[in-house]
Each structure stands twice: as structure tokens, then as C-alpha cells.
N, C-alpha and C positions, 0 to 999 in steps of 0.2 A: 195076426193078422184086421185089421174088420173090414164088414163087405160095402158097397157100394150100393147105391142103387138110384136108377133115371125115373127125376123126380116128374121132369118133361119132356115130353120132346115137340116136333108140329116136322108139317109137311114142307117141304121146296119145292115152288114149284118150277124147276130145273136150270135152274137162274145161278147155284153155284158150283162150287167146287166142296170136296166132301170126299172124306176116308175114311171106311170104312176098317177098323180094330178087333181084329178079331179074340185079344187079349193083350190089350194095356194094363196098369194102375195110378193111382195117384197119391198122395202120399202116403204109396205102403201099406198099400190098400187090395187086400183080394187081386184079385185076377175077374177084370169086366170086359167087355166085346158092349160094341155101337156103330152107328154110320155117325164122326159128327166131318162137322161144318168148317172147310177152311181156306181163311187170307188169299191164300195160294199155294197152291202141291208143290214147283220143283225151287221154294221154302223156310216151308214148315217142319219139316225134319232133319234132323242133326241130332249126332251123336260122342258125346260128352270124351272129350277126346283122352280122362282121368280114365276114365268107368270102363268104357265101355257102353255103356246103356242109350240103348235108343232114343230119342222126344219127340213130340209133336206134340205143337205149339196149334190150337183148337179157337173154336171158338161155343164154348156152352158157362155155361154159371155155376157154381158151390152153392148150393144150400140155399136159402128159403130167402136170399137177399137180393138185389140185386146192387148193393153201395159197391163193390168192388169190379175192377175191370172181368173186360164176358170172359180172357181167356183165360185157360187154360196149358199147364203144358202134363202131358199123361206117358205114364213111361211105358216104351214100345215092350212087350215079353214076346214075343212073336212076326212073324214076317206078317209082313203089311195084305190085310185080300187083298183090296186093290181100293185105287184112289180114281175117280175120274173130272169131268169138266162139264158146269147140264147138271149135276144127282135133282132128279127127281121121282123123288121119298122119303121116308120119313126119317129124321136127324134131331140127335141132343143138341137136348141148350142147357137141364140144368139138372146134372146130378150130389148124391147128398149122401155119406158114409143112412149108416142101414139104422139105426139107433133116435136119431137126429130128423128120418128125412120127415116124419108126422107131425 
């Protein structure tokens, strides 16, 4: 498995909905954690009925470019610690594999 690194965060000024995910994976990566902005706390999480895996759709860019949609689907490995409306703090906005982070 490849390690994920957080390339960039930004400070939210209390105007977003956010999920703090203690253990997530992206593209079969090693587990990582962070607080991510979501569009709607009521609709951002889902379960694949075939596999039983849980996912969250978050606002986050992959790698260095901004050509792709900023939504990523993260696999949730552990229970979500908290979700909140009006988050005032750091949110992850860009991730990559460790060997692609520089």
C-alpha cells in the first residue's frame, strides 16, 4: 500500500460542513486522517451494498493539478469521529501519494 500525504490545507472560517475522519483510504492507500469539507452532512456518506465498504464524498483535490473535479470518494475504515456544521478550523484540500508529493 502507498502512503498518502496532505499537500495543502486551508482555514475554514466557520462557514462549512466538515467531517473529521480518523482512518480513511484513497485508491487502496495506507490509512490516513484529516478534516474534510463536505457538501452536505446528510448525503456525503454511503455504503456499497455489495462489499459493505463505507465511503464519504469530500471536497479535496488529488495531486498538484486542478484540472479534475475537486470531489474525492474516500473509503472510511473506522467510525467517523465527528461531523459538524459551521466548522472553524483547518480542512484538507489536496492530497497525493507520498512519492508524488514533491
